[in-house]
N, C-alpha and C positions, 0 to 999 in steps of 0.2 A: 502493500499500499503507499502509496506518495503522500503519507500525513508529516504536516506541519502540526507543533501543540506547544502550548503555553497551561503554567493552571497555578493557582493558588488558594493559597487560604483565606478567605473575609471574615474578620470578627464579629459576625451578624448574622443574626437566623435567614434563613432558606424567603421565607417570605418578603421579608425586605431586602435581598437582592434580587430577587426576581420583579420586583417591582422598578424598580430601578433599573435593571436590564431589559425589564420591556416597554418601559414607558419615559426612560429619559436617555434615550443613547443619544440624542443629542449633547449629550455631558461627558459622554466616556468613551464611545463607537469608534473614537481615532485620534491619536496622539496630538495633545495641544502643542502649539499652537494652531493646529491645522483643526474646526469642528465641522460635525456630522448635520446637517440641515435634511430632519427627515421629511420627505415631500409628499409621499405616499405610504402605507401598509396595510395591508388586510393581515391582520394576524391570525392566521390559518394556513394550513398545508395548502399549496395552488392559489396561495394569495400574492398578491402585485407588494415589490417591498424595492422601493425609489428612494434614495435618497441622495445628495451632492456634497461631496468632502471640501472642503473652503480651506484656502492657507491663508496666511498672515498677509502674504503677499496679492492677494485675489485671483490666486492658482482654483481651477474648479474641477474635480473630478467627477460626474458622473458615475451613478452608480444603481444598476437596475439588474433586477431578477425576481426570479418568486421562492416562495419557503417551500420547501419540501417535507417540513415538521414544523408543527407548533405544539408542542403539547406543554399546558397549561404548568407554571410552580418547574418547570423540569429543565426543557432545552427550547430552541429552536434552532433549524439549519435553514440556508438560503443558498442558492447555485447562481449564479450568471451564465450558466448555458441555456436559458431558456427565463424570457423576456414576457411582458404583459402581451393576455394575449394566447400563449402558447408558442413564441415565435422562436425557433432555435436562434442561439447566439453562439458566439466563439465564446466557447468552454474554458475556465482556468482551473475553478477550483466550487468547491461545497465547502462551504463556513458552518461549525455545528459550536454553538455555545450552548455550554449547558454547567447547570449546577447538582448539587447533590448534596443531605447535612451530612457534617461532619464531627462528632463533638457537639459542640453550643455553637458553633460557627456551618459556615459554608464552603464548599471546594467549589471552586469556579475554574474551568476547563473549555477552552475553545480551540476548536481542531480546524486547520485546511487542507482539505484531501483533494492533490490532484490527477488527472487523468493522467498526465506525464512527467517523467522523473526530469527530463527537463524543465514544466514550468512548476514542479517543487523546488529545485534548486534554483532558477530563477527567480520563485519568489523569498527565499531565503537570501539570496542576494539583495535583492531589493531591501535588506533588514526587517521580514517577517519577527523574528526571534524579539527585537529592539522597539517595533513598532508595538506587538500587539499585546508585548510585557507592560508596556506605559499604557495599553488601555484597560489592560487587567490592573493597573496599578490603581487607574483614577478612577476606575468603578469602584476597589478598593477603598479606595479615599473617602467617596460618597457616601458608601453604607456603613462606613465606620463611625464617618463625624457628623450624619444626620442625627 
């Protein structure tokens, strides 16, 4: 499997972590100083997932795909291989964001699964670990700080 992943322990209950994950993506879903503007979300398997990542110098990176899974309180997964109205797109990855109770807190794990080894390597070279760890740290800070 062509997978990259990050994980962290969050000292907050799973229901709180899920609420932030699912409803406050603009605050944690891409590394600061970038931000994520959610454009459209249908929180269900097959639902549209559109966002724009905005950089500090006016950069814009549109993101579009569909949810493959939306398991309330546990995980969501999306892919860029399919866009609205089930249109095929150039597949790069399946993203999976999930949580589970661990002691009094929550274990957060984010995975990127790629079709091809070269895509996994390219994602890693793009800074996957640093970027997704930064997102995990932002999520952790929100959940532990609120």
